[in-house]
C-alpha positions in Angstrom: -84.0 166.6 -129.9 -82.1 163.9 -128.0 -84.0 161.6 -125.5 -82.3 159.6 -122.8 -84.1 156.8 -120.8 -82.4 155.5 -117.8 -83.6 152.6 -115.5 -81.9 152.1 -112.2 -82.3 149.2 -109.8 -81.4 150.6 -106.4 -80.2 148.4 -103.6 -83.1 148.1 -101.1 -81.1 149.6 -98.2 -80.1 152.6 -100.3 -83.4 153.8 -101.8 -84.2 156.4 -99.1 -80.7 157.9 -99.6 -80.7 157.7 -103.4 -84.0 159.5 -104.1 -83.1 163.0 -102.7 -79.8 162.9 -104.6 -81.6 161.8 -107.8 -84.3 164.5 -107.6 -81.7 167.2 -106.8 -79.6 166.1 -109.8 -82.7 166.5 -112.0 -83.5 169.9 -110.6 -80.0 171.1 -111.0 -79.8 169.8 -114.6 -82.9 171.7 -115.5 -81.9 174.9 -113.8 -78.2 175.0 -114.9 -77.9 173.2 -118.2 -79.2 175.3 -121.1 -79.5 172.2 -123.3 -81.5 170.2 -120.8 -85.2 170.6 -121.7 -86.9 168.0 -119.5 -85.7 165.7 -116.7 -88.4 163.5 -115.2 -87.8 161.0 -112.3 -90.5 158.3 -111.9 -91.1 155.3 -109.7 -93.9 152.7 -109.3 -94.9 151.7 -105.8 -95.1 148.1 -106.9 -91.4 148.2 -107.9 -89.8 150.3 -105.1 -86.2 149.7 -106.1 -86.7 150.8 -109.7 -86.2 154.4 -110.7 -87.0 155.5 -114.2 -85.6 158.7 -115.8 -86.8 160.4 -119.0 -84.5 163.2 -120.1 -84.8 165.5 -123.2 -81.8 167.5 -124.5 -81.3 169.8 -127.4 -78.9 167.3 -128.9 -76.3 164.6 -128.1 -73.7 167.3 -127.3 -76.0 168.8 -124.6 -76.3 165.3 -123.0 -72.5 164.9 -123.1 -72.2 168.3 -121.4 -74.6 167.0 -118.7 -72.3 164.0 -118.1 -69.3 166.3 -117.8 -71.0 168.7 -115.4 -69.7 169.0 -111.8 -73.1 168.3 -110.3 -73.6 165.1 -112.3 -70.1 163.9 -111.4 -70.8 164.5 -107.7 -74.2 162.7 -108.0 -72.5 159.8 -109.8 -69.8 159.5 -107.1 -72.3 159.7 -104.3 -74.7 157.1 -105.6 -72.3 154.6 -107.3 -72.5 152.1 -104.5 -76.3 152.4 -104.1 -77.0 151.1 -107.6 -77.5 147.4 -108.3 -77.9 147.9 -112.0 -78.4 150.7 -114.6 -79.6 150.7 -118.2 -79.2 153.8 -120.4 -80.9 154.1 -123.8 -80.7 157.1 -126.1 -83.0 158.2 -129.0 -82.8 160.8 -131.7 -85.7 162.5 -133.4 -87.0 160.9 -136.6 -87.1 163.4 -139.4 -90.6 164.5 -140.3 
């Protein structure tokens, strides 16, 4: 298991354009990437420019495949100028 947490700060004028692209990226990841097990997109009405992602992959290689996918590259190019800041944190499963 490989977890990815992403927090975006979206420019105020871009939020309405960003969200459909973000949700489509999540849907496509789940539908087309065998190693993508979960991809949640969340927001909080009190912080309208903040978008939180919680993604679960089989392993780090599956996440790297996500980053190399055509649909992610298209999303990244389309939204690059909409993002004020972005934080990505990854986690691996602790052996039990």
